[in-house]
C-alpha positions as CSV (number, residue, x, y, z in Angstrom):
1,X,-27.8,30.8,-177.8
2,X,-28.5,31.1,-181.5
3,X,-25.3,30.8,-183.5
4,X,-24.0,33.6,-185.5
5,X,-23.9,33.6,-189.1
6,X,-20.4,32.9,-190.9
7,X,-19.2,35.7,-193.2
8,X,-19.4,33.3,-196.0
9,X,-23.4,33.0,-195.0
10,X,-23.8,36.5,-195.1
11,X,-22.5,36.9,-198.5
12,X,-24.0,33.9,-200.1
13,X,-27.3,35.8,-199.1
14,X,-26.7,38.9,-200.3
15,X,-25.2,37.4,-203.4
16,X,-28.7,35.8,-204.0
17,X,-30.4,38.9,-202.6
18,X,-28.5,40.6,-206.1
19,X,-29.7,38.4,-207.7
20,X,-33.2,38.6,-207.0
21,X,-33.3,41.9,-207.8
22,X,-32.3,40.9,-211.4
23,X,-34.6,37.7,-211.6
24,X,-37.9,38.9,-210.4
25,X,-40.6,40.4,-212.5
26,X,-42.1,42.4,-210.2
27,X,-40.3,44.6,-206.5
28,X,-43.2,42.6,-205.0
29,X,-41.5,39.2,-205.8
30,X,-38.0,40.6,-205.0
31,X,-39.2,42.2,-201.8
32,X,-40.1,39.3,-200.9
33,X,-36.8,37.0,-201.4
34,X,-35.0,39.9,-200.0
35,X,-36.9,39.8,-196.7
36,X,-36.9,35.8,-196.7
37,X,-33.0,35.7,-197.0
38,X,-32.5,38.2,-194.3
39,X,-35.6,36.8,-191.9
40,X,-33.2,33.4,-191.5
41,X,-30.1,35.3,-191.5
42,X,-31.5,37.4,-188.3
43,X,-33.0,34.6,-186.8
44,X,-36.7,36.1,-186.8
45,X,-40.2,34.6,-187.5
46,X,-42.5,37.0,-188.7
47,X,-41.6,40.4,-190.5
48,X,-43.4,42.2,-193.3
49,X,-42.2,44.7,-196.2
50,X,-44.2,47.9,-197.1
51,X,-43.9,51.1,-198.7
52,X,-44.7,54.6,-197.5
53,X,-47.9,56.0,-199.2
54,X,-47.9,59.3,-201.0
55,X,-49.0,61.0,-198.6
56,X,-46.0,60.2,-196.1
57,X,-49.3,59.2,-193.6
58,X,-49.1,55.7,-193.6
59,X,-47.2,52.3,-194.9
60,X,-48.9,50.3,-197.7
61,X,-48.1,46.6,-197.0
62,X,-47.3,44.4,-199.5
63,X,-46.8,41.0,-198.1
64,X,-47.1,40.0,-194.4
65,X,-45.3,36.4,-192.7
66,X,-47.1,36.0,-189.8
67,X,-44.6,33.3,-189.5
68,X,-47.3,30.6,-188.0
69,X,-48.4,32.4,-185.3
70,X,-52.2,33.5,-185.3
71,X,-53.5,36.9,-186.9
72,X,-57.0,38.6,-187.1
73,X,-56.4,42.0,-188.2
74,X,-57.7,42.8,-191.0
75,X,-54.7,43.4,-193.7
76,X,-56.7,46.6,-195.2
77,X,-56.7,48.5,-192.3
78,X,-54.4,51.3,-192.4
79,X,-50.8,51.7,-190.5
80,X,-50.0,55.0,-189.6
81,X,-46.4,55.6,-189.6
82,X,-46.2,56.1,-185.7
83,X,-44.3,54.6,-182.4
84,X,-41.1,52.7,-183.1
85,X,-41.7,52.0,-186.9
86,X,-41.7,56.4,-186.9
87,X,-38.1,55.8,-185.6
88,X,-37.0,54.0,-188.7
89,X,-38.5,56.6,-190.8
90,X,-37.1,59.8,-188.6
91,X,-33.6,58.5,-188.3
92,X,-33.1,56.5,-191.9
93,X,-31.6,53.6,-189.6
94,X,-32.4,50.2,-188.2
95,X,-34.2,50.3,-184.6
96,X,-35.2,47.3,-182.4
97,X,-36.6,46.7,-179.2
98,X,-36.1,43.4,-177.5
99,X,-38.1,43.8,-174.8
100,X,-41.8,44.8,-177.0
101,X,-44.5,43.1,-175.1
102,X,-43.1,45.6,-172.7
103,X,-42.1,48.9,-173.8
104,X,-44.0,51.9,-174.7
105,X,-45.1,51.2,-178.5
106,X,-47.1,47.9,-177.6
107,X,-50.1,50.6,-177.3
108,X,-50.1,50.9,-180.9
109,X,-50.9,47.3,-181.8
110,X,-54.5,46.6,-183.2
111,X,-56.3,43.9,-181.5
112,X,-55.7,41.3,-183.0
113,X,-52.4,41.3,-184.4
114,X,-49.2,39.0,-184.4
115,X,-47.8,38.7,-180.4
116,X,-44.7,40.7,-180.7
117,X,-41.8,39.6,-178.4
118,X,-39.7,41.6,-180.0
119,X,-38.5,43.8,-183.4
120,X,-36.6,45.3,-185.4
121,X,-37.1,47.9,-188.3
122,X,-35.2,48.6,-191.5
123,X,-35.3,51.2,-193.9
124,X,-35.7,51.6,-197.7
125,X,-33.5,54.4,-198.3
126,X,-34.0,56.0,-201.5
127,X,-31.7,59.7,-202.1
128,X,-31.8,60.3,-198.7
129,X,-35.5,59.4,-198.2
130,X,-36.9,56.2,-196.1
131,X,-39.7,54.9,-198.4
132,X,-40.4,52.0,-196.9
133,X,-39.5,49.6,-193.9
134,X,-39.0,45.7,-193.6
135,X,-40.0,44.5,-190.5
136,X,-39.3,41.7,-188.4
137,X,-40.0,40.2,-185.1
138,X,-40.1,37.4,-182.6
139,X,-36.9,36.0,-183.0
140,X,-35.8,33.7,-180.4
141,X,-33.6,35.3,-179.0
142,X,-32.5,39.2,-178.6
143,X,-31.9,41.1,-182.1
144,X,-28.2,42.3,-181.9
145,X,-26.3,45.4,-183.1
146,X,-25.0,42.8,-185.9
147,X,-28.7,42.3,-187.1
148,X,-29.1,45.7,-187.3
149,X,-26.3,45.8,-189.4
150,X,-27.5,42.7,-191.5
151,X,-31.4,44.2,-191.8
152,X,-29.8,47.4,-192.8
153,X,-27.9,46.3,-195.8
154,X,-31.2,44.0,-197.2
155,X,-32.8,47.1,-196.5
156,X,-31.1,48.9,-199.0
157,X,-31.0,46.0,-201.8
158,X,-34.6,46.1,-201.4
159,X,-34.7,50.0,-202.1
160,X,-32.3,49.0,-205.1
161,X,-34.7,46.7,-206.3
162,X,-37.5,48.9,-206.0
163,X,-35.7,51.5,-208.2
164,X,-34.9,48.8,-210.6
165,X,-38.7,48.2,-210.7
166,X,-39.8,52.0,-211.3
167,X,-37.0,52.4,-214.1
168,X,-38.3,49.6,-215.8
169,X,-42.0,49.9,-215.2
170,X,-40.9,53.6,-216.8
171,X,-38.9,51.9,-219.1
172,X,-42.1,50.4,-220.5
173,X,-44.1,53.3,-220.7
174,X,-42.0,55.1,-222.7
175,X,-41.5,51.8,-225.2
176,X,-45.2,51.8,-224.8
177,X,-45.6,55.7,-226.2
178,X,-43.0,55.5,-228.8
179,X,-44.6,52.3,-230.1
180,X,-47.5,53.7,-230.3
181,X,-46.5,56.7,-232.1
182,X,-44.3,54.5,-234.9
183,X,-47.7,52.8,-235.5
184,X,-49.4,56.2,-236.2
185,X,-46.5,56.9,-238.5
186,X,-47.4,56.9,-242.1
187,X,-44.6,56.1,-245.1
188,X,-44.2,55.7,-248.4
189,X,-42.2,53.1,-250.1
190,X,-41.2,51.8,-253.3
191,X,-41.6,53.2,-256.5
192,X,-44.5,55.3,-257.6
193,X,-45.8,55.5,-261.1
194,X,-46.2,59.4,-261.8
195,X,-47.2,61.1,-265.0
196,X,-44.1,63.2,-266.6
197,X,-46.8,65.9,-267.6
198,X,-49.4,66.6,-264.8
199,X,-47.7,64.7,-262.5
200,X,-50.7,62.8,-261.0
201,X,-49.7,59.4,-259.1
202,X,-51.0,56.1,-260.4
203,X,-52.6,53.9,-257.2
204,X,-53.2,50.7,-256.8
205,X,-56.4,50.3,-258.3
206,X,-55.1,51.7,-261.6
207,X,-56.4,55.0,-260.9
208,X,-55.1,58.4,-261.6
209,X,-54.7,61.3,-258.6
210,X,-53.5,64.2,-257.7
211,X,-50.5,64.0,-256.0
212,X,-51.3,66.2,-252.7
213,X,-54.4,63.9,-252.5
214,X,-52.7,60.7,-253.4
215,X,-49.7,62.0,-250.3
216,X,-53.1,62.8,-247.8
217,X,-54.4,59.7,-248.1
218,X,-51.2,57.6,-247.1
219,X,-49.3,59.7,-245.0
220,X,-50.2,62.6,-242.3
221,X,-48.9,65.3,-244.1
222,X,-51.8,68.1,-245.0
223,X,-51.1,71.1,-247.7
224,X,-51.7,74.7,-248.2
225,X,-51.6,76.1,-251.4
226,X,-49.9,78.9,-253.2
227,X,-47.4,80.3,-255.8
228,X,-44.0,80.1,-256.1
229,X,-42.5,83.2,-257.7
230,X,-41.9,81.4,-261.5
231,X,-45.6,80.7,-261.6
232,X,-46.8,83.9,-260.0
233,X,-45.0,86.0,-263.0
234,X,-46.2,83.4,-265.3
235,X,-49.7,83.7,-264.4
236,X,-49.6,87.5,-262.8
237,X,-47.8,89.1,-264.7
238,X,-48.9,92.4,-264.1
239,X,-48.8,91.9,-260.0
240,X,-45.3,89.7,-260.1
241,X,-42.9,92.7,-259.6
242,X,-45.0,94.6,-256.8
243,X,-45.8,91.7,-255.0
244,X,-41.9,89.7,-254.9
245,X,-39.8,92.9,-256.4
246,X,-38.3,92.3,-259.8
247,X,-36.0,89.7,-260.8
248,X,-32.3,90.4,-260.8
249,X,-30.6,90.9,-263.5
250,X,-28.0,88.3,-265.2
251,X,-25.2,90.1,-264.2
252,X,-26.0,90.9,-260.7
253,X,-26.1,86.9,-260.4
C-alpha cells in the first residue's frame, strides 16, 4: 500500500507550484511543473493538461505524459468533451474511476491509447467556469478522496497560472500598442530661432520657413486658416462689424 504524503510534503509541493506560476515564462511551462508536482503527490504515472476550445466542444491538449507506456494515438486528434471528463466540466469538481477498464467510460478511448487502470480529472476553474482539466492516470493503487482534494488544489493553481499568463499577454499587448503610439508621436525640444518680424523659423539647414510649414514637418499638427477679430477689422473694416459685432466700448469692459 502506498504511503500517504505528509502535510509537510504537501505544503512544500504547493509552495513549489506557486513559485512555478511566477518563475516560468509560459503557461505550458507552469502547467507542466504543477502537473508533475501533483502527479508525484498522488502517485499517478501518466496524464495531461488540456484547455477547453473556444467553442467548448473539445479539449486542446498542452502536453501528454504517457509515463513510459506505449501510446500510438495521434496527438493532433480532437479530444471531445465527453465521458468522465465531461463530468469534471459539468460539476467543476475532481472526479475519478478506479476500475476504468470495466467502466462505461472505456468506450470513449481511441484505439492505441495508453492502457488506463484508473483515471482522475481535476478541473481548472476560473470565475465559476471550468476552462480546462488536469488528467491523472495509472496510479499503482486506487485513487482516494484525499487524492481528489490534492488534485483539486493543483487544478486551482493551474487555473491561477492560466489567468496570470493571460494577464501578462494582455499587458504585453497593451505595452506594445503604447510603444507603437509613442513612436509615432513627434515632439519639439530646445530653442527655435524665429524672426521677430515675420515669425519664420530657421531650420537646421539654415533655411527660413513659415511657422506652420515647420510645425507640420516636425509634428503631427495640421493647420486650418482663418482671421482673428483684430486682423479681420484691420483687413476688412467695412465687413468686420457685421461678421463679429462691434467692439465693446472702453467703459463697458
